[in-house]
Steps between C-alpha positions, in 0.01 A plus 500: 500500500674259745159407644366428152806286430412290805146463371614403152731237648193335657320531167782326312534218752122466531452464125786251474362299790156488341647373173694229683174386657377425149809304402748763383866419559610828658761504778327691779506463880236273650338794676415663169314186396316429823409866570428622148172663604640684801786636288268632231234641734700636793862502386429684175153654490495576873831682463371706207174592675683576825740728315215680328324555835821624663551756224139617541542539877843665476629361832832315522371234739244390241783379275554225756208312343653450152842443659365226727301330224792519257747351748237252614462376144873433476488314832235271353715432196811407695345267754428739788127444484415584863690829484346576162146437622561722803637781282202476264260525794696799632488662155123460491469647850697805387279531192196496730658780704586709193153443353345609830712816489385573145138440605544741793605769252215430259199331655319353204360173371794476259763521777297272726499240223879518468523467877281191483724355229805541724317323782421212264869473404595495868244226565637293211865540600421432867324178399800409285722547805271266695500239226141566394357572150560860398376510139140622561630795701759581235220507242304739723814714535527553125126541446475768770823679403421516131133573564586786735747653255250478216225653713729793578600550136137483390362730769421779254254287304139589564333206669187455713588497872382140524797393284744585779277310741529194277877537506503534879299179527755323278785624722330363810433166334861479376620525859270214603487273195857359523370269772295325228663471154171454313360817657821680410456393139148645492620833642782516246251456215289783641808722539603427141153597378509820707837593350393416145191720534618789717876531455643795306659254256169443323517868396874538435519188281348716224802733508844446352860441600594430860150569631349233280781253574440530875126454449554186290723357772240572765195371316673179395615451859144537626389229260761263644389592852143407412611166356723419796226593743246286317735200509558547873125528558449170317802336671620402153849506341672654802835555324325676212305717745811609688696587186204683347503722810871529584627515140206618292359755743801609704765512228262679264485769769881498529540544124239774491615699800876480443506812274335691786672341800860512376506881460337540842727256685835525320462840330575315176265561205371195313386638164216330318562296188267260323763228559361476853208307354727209403564368853135563588376290207753228581393500864134447414560247223732287713271527801209381286709194412584442865138532612389264223768259618351525848156416363621201299785398732731520201863527616624627162261796509588571862871509421454707185279746685745529790796565269290753311409679825867516595594627155228767512627634833860495378400671174312770689803572721730509196261726306457738793877515554560570131244781500648655815854484361383634165338797668816562705711507181252711304312706760341730244366230273125455518370155591353314208166322505 
């Protein structure tokens, strides 16, 4: 829980800093404004992913990754940028080590993909430390991490052997493509198509309750990944492309996986309720406005979309907290759909 609190602090400051960039009058430290992306990617999401990997490995030293990224995020907020960048790079190095340990236990394409994702995060954070662009490597980090997790969860689907070969080719290209943003965009489109066709979500979306909710989150996220990749490939509407990927794709995965990750990480059940669809719908509707604002260079749409994104994330956290507390007060009550 303390590690998650560190991550959520980066999330709060990162969101506030992003809103200030679009003209909001919010009193936040300058670091939260200038380093909005690093806070969201490494301070928050890196902490969450590092914590999940540490729990999977079950070794105390692995918890150093989410600790370093969480503290590093706070350093960025409060003006200690050099120390923050160094801690984020150290966090990524520890995630590489923990991912390598997991791969040594289970040598598979799925674990190798997660290992590759950790390497991409390390590359991005190391470049950030050196003052170089990190965003393409951060995109590869999320694409590989989410792709590897989905491949593992979908491993029981019957597929021709060539399908895994296609996925392996995408993994290799994702580790090379960040050197050329247009090439990265093309690979992201191909990965989105692979996930839309071969992921388990295309089957489970026909079910009900939590299973269907997760599938809707995933499939909608893949659609945003395809759009963001296409925009990168065309070198068009860069802001729209980044938010389609980092908000539409990544946060759809966060919303969808939270009911599974929270019980595994915190031993706290997050029961399903149809109210979980409200923040998801708000996220996509507001992101559509933001992307349209990026196409038309309309500041009003950009601001409205950004505030809507922030509200969707806040609403999801509030909804999840209410469901957890409701289950704690009434442990025998069945979750409603």
